[in-house]
Structures are given as C-alpha cells and as structure tokens.
C-alpha positions in Angstrom: 28.2 13.8 -10.8 31.0 14.5 -8.6 33.7 13.0 -10.0 36.4 14.7 -7.7 35.6 12.3 -4.7 37.2 8.9 -4.1 34.2 6.1 -4.2 33.8 3.1 -2.7 31.5 0.2 -3.2 29.7 -1.1 -0.2 29.2 -5.2 -0.4 26.2 -6.1 0.7 23.8 -3.0 0.1 21.0 -2.8 -2.2 19.2 0.0 -3.3 15.7 0.7 -4.4 14.1 4.1 -6.0 10.8 4.5 -6.7 9.1 6.1 -9.8 5.7 6.9 -10.6 5.4 10.0 -13.7 8.6 11.6 -12.0 11.4 10.8 -14.3 13.2 14.6 -13.8 12.7 13.9 -9.8 13.9 10.2 -10.2 17.0 11.0 -11.7 18.0 13.7 -10.0 17.8 11.8 -6.3 19.6 9.0 -8.4 22.2 11.1 -9.3 22.8 12.2 -5.2 23.3 8.6 -5.4 25.9 8.3 -7.7 27.5 10.9 -5.9 28.1 9.2 -3.0 31.7 8.6 -1.2 30.4 5.0 -0.6 27.6 3.0 -3.6 25.4 0.8 -3.0 26.8 -3.0 -4.4 23.7 -2.7 -6.9 20.9 -0.4 -7.3 17.1 -0.8 -8.2 15.0 1.3 -10.3 11.0 0.8 -10.4 8.5 2.3 -12.5 5.6 1.8 -11.6 3.5 1.6 -14.5 3.8 5.0 -15.2 3.3 5.1 -18.9 5.3 8.0 -20.0 8.8 6.5 -20.9 10.1 7.2 -17.2 12.7 4.4 -17.6 14.3 5.6 -20.6 14.2 9.2 -19.6 15.5 8.6 -16.4 18.8 6.3 -18.1 18.9 9.4 -20.9 19.3 11.7 -18.0 22.3 10.1 -16.0 23.7 8.1 -19.0 27.4 8.8 -18.5 30.0 10.2 -21.1 33.1 9.4 -21.6 34.6 12.2 -19.2 32.5 11.5 -16.5 32.9 8.7 -13.6 30.9 5.9 -12.2 30.1 4.8 -16.0 31.1 1.2 -16.1 29.1 1.4 -12.4 26.0 3.0 -14.5 26.3 0.2 -16.4 26.1 -3.0 -14.9 25.2 -2.1 -11.4 21.5 -0.4 -12.3 18.4 -3.0 -12.2 15.2 -1.1 -14.3 12.2 -2.6 -13.1 9.1 -1.9 -15.0 6.0 -2.7 -13.6 2.4 -3.3 -15.2 0.6 -2.5 -12.9 0.7 0.5 -9.9 0.0 -0.9 -6.6 1.4 1.6 -4.5 4.5 2.1 -2.7 4.2 -1.3 -0.9 4.1 -3.2 -3.7 6.6 -1.1 -6.0 9.9 -1.7 -3.7 8.6 -5.1 -3.1 9.2 -6.0 -6.8 12.8 -5.4 -5.9 13.0 -6.9 -2.8 11.8 -10.5 -3.7 14.8 -10.4 -6.2 17.1 -9.0 -3.2 15.9 -11.8 -1.3 17.2 -14.3 -3.4 21.0 -13.0 -3.0 22.2 -14.0 0.5 25.3 -11.7 -0.2 22.9 -8.6 0.2 22.9 -7.8 4.0 20.8 -4.4 3.4 18.3 -2.8 1.6 18.3 1.2 1.3 14.6 1.8 0.4 14.7 5.7 -1.0 12.2 7.9 -2.1 12.6 9.1 -5.8 12.1 12.9 -4.3 15.4 12.4 -1.6 18.6 14.0 -1.8 21.3 12.0 -0.2 24.3 13.5 0.5 27.8 12.1 0.0 28.2 10.0 3.2 24.8 9.2 4.0 24.7 5.3 3.3 28.4 5.3 4.6 26.5 7.1 8.0 23.9 4.2 8.0 25.7 1.0 7.1 28.2 1.7 10.4 25.3 2.5 13.1 23.6 -0.9 11.7 27.0 -2.7 11.9 27.0 -0.8 15.5 23.6 -2.0 16.7 22.6 -5.5 15.9 19.3 -5.1 16.7 18.0 -2.7 14.5 16.1 -3.8 12.1 15.2 -0.3 10.5 18.0 2.7 10.5 17.0 6.4 9.4 19.1 9.6 9.4 17.4 13.0 10.2 15.7 14.2 7.5 15.8 18.2 6.3 14.1 20.3 3.7 16.3 21.1 0.6 15.5 24.7 1.1 16.6 25.5 4.8 18.2 23.8 7.8 14.4 23.2 8.9 14.2 18.8 10.2 10.9 16.9 8.4 12.0 14.6 11.2 14.4 12.9 13.0 14.5 9.8 11.5 10.8 9.0 11.8 8.3 9.6 14.1 5.9 8.5 17.3 2.9 6.7 17.1 0.0 5.4 18.8 0.0 2.1 17.5 -3.9 1.4 18.9 -5.6 4.7 17.8 -3.0 4.4 14.2 -2.2 7.8 15.0 1.4 9.1 14.3 3.8 11.9 14.3 6.9 13.1 12.8 9.8 13.6 15.5 11.0 17.1 16.0 9.8 18.6 12.6 9.6 21.9 12.0 13.2 22.3 14.7 15.6 24.1 13.2 18.5 21.2 13.1 21.2 23.8 15.1 18.8 23.0 17.8 18.0 19.4 18.2 18.1 18.3 21.7 21.4 16.4 23.2 20.8 13.3 23.5 17.5 13.0 20.7 14.7 10.7 21.3 14.8 7.5 19.2 11.8 6.9 17.0 9.5 4.2 17.1 9.5 4.3 13.5 11.7 5.2 10.9 10.2 7.1 7.8 10.0 5.1 4.4 11.1 7.6 2.4 15.0 6.8 3.7 15.1 3.5 5.6 17.9 1.2 5.6 16.6 -2.3 6.2 17.7 -5.6 7.8 17.6 -8.5 5.6 16.7 -11.1 8.4 14.3 -8.6 9.0 12.6 -9.9 5.7 13.2 -13.6 6.5 11.8 -13.3 9.7 8.8 -11.7 9.1 8.2 -11.1 5.0 7.7 -8.3 3.1 5.5 -4.9 3.6 1.9 -5.3 3.1 0.4 -4.2 -0.2 -2.9 -3.3 1.2 -2.0 -0.2 1.7 -1.2 1.4 -1.6 -0.3 4.8 0.3 1.2 5.7 4.3 1.4 3.4 7.0 3.0 0.5 5.0 6.5 1.2 6.9 5.0 1.8 10.3 3.4 -1.8 10.0 6.2 -3.4 8.2 8.3 -2.2 12.0 5.1 -2.7 14.4 5.3 -6.2 13.1 9.0 -6.4 13.3 8.9 -5.3 17.4 7.0 -8.0 18.1 10.4 -10.0 17.1 12.7 -8.1 18.9 13.6 -5.8 16.2 14.3 -2.1 16.9 14.7 1.1 15.4 18.0 3.6 15.1 18.8 6.9 13.7 22.4 7.3 12.3 23.5 10.5 13.2 26.7 11.1 11.3 24.7 12.4 8.1 21.0 13.5 6.7 18.7 14.2 3.4 16.9 16.6 2.0 13.0 15.7 0.9 11.5 18.7 -0.3 11.1 22.1 0.1 8.9 23.0 3.6 7.3 25.4 0.5 5.8 22.5 -0.9 4.7 20.8 1.9 1.8 23.7 3.0 -0.9 22.6 1.2 -2.0 18.6 1.3 -4.5 17.3 -1.9 -7.6 16.2 -0.9 -6.6 12.6 -2.0 -4.4 12.7 1.1 -7.3 12.5 3.4 -8.9 9.3 1.4 -5.2 7.2 1.8 -4.2 8.3 4.7 -7.2 7.8 6.6 -7.7 4.1 4.9 -3.9 3.0 6.0 -4.1 4.0 9.3 -7.7 2.3 9.9 -6.4 -0.8 8.1 -3.1 -1.2 10.6 -5.2 -0.5 13.6 -7.8 -3.4 12.5 -4.8 -5.4 11.7 -3.2 -5.4 14.6 -5.5 -4.6 17.4 -9.2 -5.7 16.0 -12.7 -4.1 14.7 -13.2 -2.8 17.9 -10.1 -0.3 18.1 -10.4 0.2 14.5 -13.3 2.1 15.2 -12.3 4.2 18.0 -9.4 4.8 15.4 -12.2 6.1 12.9 -13.6 8.9 15.3 -10.5 9.9 16.5 -9.4 10.6 12.3 -12.9 12.1 11.6 -12.1 14.9 14.4 -8.2 15.2 13.0 -9.6 15.8 9.3 -12.0 18.1 11.0 -9.4 20.2 12.6 -6.9 20.0 9.8 -10.0 22.2 7.6 -9.6 20.7 5.2 -12.2 21.5 1.7 -15.2 19.9 1.1 -13.4 17.0 -1.1 -10.6 16.6 1.4 -13.3 16.1 4.2 -15.4 13.4 1.7 -12.5 11.7 0.9 -11.2 11.3 4.1 -14.7 9.8 5.8 -14.8 7.5 2.9 -11.3 6.6 3.6 -12.3 5.7 7.0 -15.3 3.8 5.9 -12.7 1.7 3.8 -10.8 1.0 6.3 -13.5 -0.3 8.7 -14.5 -2.6 6.3 -11.6 -4.0 4.7 -11.3 -7.6 5.5 -7.6 -8.3 7.1 -7.6 -11.3 5.7 -6.9 -10.8 2.4 -3.3 -9.1 3.5 -0.9 -8.9 0.9 2.8 -9.7 1.9 4.3 -12.7 1.5 7.6 -14.4 3.5 10.8 -15.5 1.4 10.3 -18.4 0.3 
C-alpha cells in the first residue's frame, strides 16, 4: 500500500468488490484501492460462497503492520459479507447494494471486478465526472490490459438491444490512438462502474436472473427508459487482466453469454425478438469456432434463454 501520498476519504461513495475463489486476486484489487489518493467512504468485500476461507485470506493479505498507513481505515471502513450461496454477479453485488441503499449518505457506489487494478486517481476522476454530469447514472473510465497500453474498452461498449449483441468500444486500439472526441458508450462495463444511488431508487437493483453477463446492460437499458445516461471519465484509467489471458474462452462462456443475451432480449422486447436473437447468436458462436463442447453449451444457453420465464425477474426496488 502506498503510504507516500496524501490520502483523503470521499464521503458519499461506497465501493463493492466481489470475490469467488480468488482471494489473492481480490486482495490485489483491494490493495490498489487502498493505495489511491481518494478512498471511498466504505468498502464492501463480498464472497460468493467460495468455501475456501477467502475472506480470511484476503484480510490476512491486507492486514496492516504498525508502520503501514490505512490501519484505522482498514479496521473501520471495510465490511465483509459472506454469501451462503453463489447466485452470480448481480446477486453478489446486490447483497451489498441492499445494505448501501439504506444509507442516505451514500450518493454513489463504485462496483469493481476483483481482477481490476485501479490507478491512484481513478475514484477522483469518476466522482468529478459524476458531479459534472448530473444525468449520468453510470460512469466508467477507459479499461486497459495491464501488460500493455492496449484498450479493452473505452468505459464500456455499444449494443443492439433488440438482438442482444454488444461489442466493447475501441477494443484492441492503442490508448494513444483514441480519437478525439471519443464516442461515448451506451453501456458502462460492469468491471469498473460508478452508479448513482438515485438510479437505484428509481429502477431498483440488478436483475439476478442472468447469473453472469448482460446484467449491467439490462440495468442500464432499464435506466435509459427513465432518462439516465452514461459517461466516461477521461482523467484516469484502470487495468483489467492481461491481453495474453484473453485469447482463449472457456466452453462455459458460450452458455452463460448466450443465455444472458437472449433473456435480456426476451425481457425487454418479447419472445419473437428473442427467437431472432437466438438465431443470430448461434451464427456468432459458429463463426467464433469454439470446441464441440463450446458449441453444445452455446446451443443449450440459447434454449434456456428462450424458455426462461421473464415473469420471474429477480430484482427489487428499494423498500
């Protein structure tokens, strides 16, 4: 942890980091937050039922010595939540969001993937952008691969909601070659996202039906119907994994990605559009040339998306 910088606490901001069986990675992400020049008022570390003593390992990894800074902050400002079941990304983050939503002093929540590394000024840039753009419900920063200056996305991506298709904005472009002005994404990537508390009061929490993928897109689609927009804070950036680690997709990706995409379409545009979306996504899977297992799981995901009962959506407004 960097103890050579002057640190302040940004009141009105909570942070959530979700862990599942990767305590070392989560501790690394948390350490980068704790080394920032601006710290959130509160940090919630949520374990999605890892059953491997993850929270103990994370606490041990960041345990401050007498000569380290942030000792009082770590002891008083980090809350540890241990879920009894792994219900996915949305449910894990919602566990903390339900607590946060009861605190009217929290104006923004910063959601981070546990494999994110933030810069010293990331929260400062996000907060400033939110303050300057009051209709922006979701704010991100450029996301780069940590072993290069290659962009993973410019804050998020663009999507075609009626087909459930999306692509990350300016992916694989060198950071120095970003166009000026850069296009604003129509959704902020959930790996690094500041959300305004007023949005949650307006539309509720994330829909827990997805388990993995499309949750943040669906959330922002719902918010856009209420007039909320997206914004990219250009004053900082974050790093999200290594480019070399992103070349091979596990077979399970095709199941969860296809299922989530089709559910999102069915929820928002009906069964006919969902059927069209399934056909399009089948073509995308085949063009991607996965393994036989990947194709099988991809088709299974499309089927489960089409047959999903959208009347069982799992999200709640603040009570």
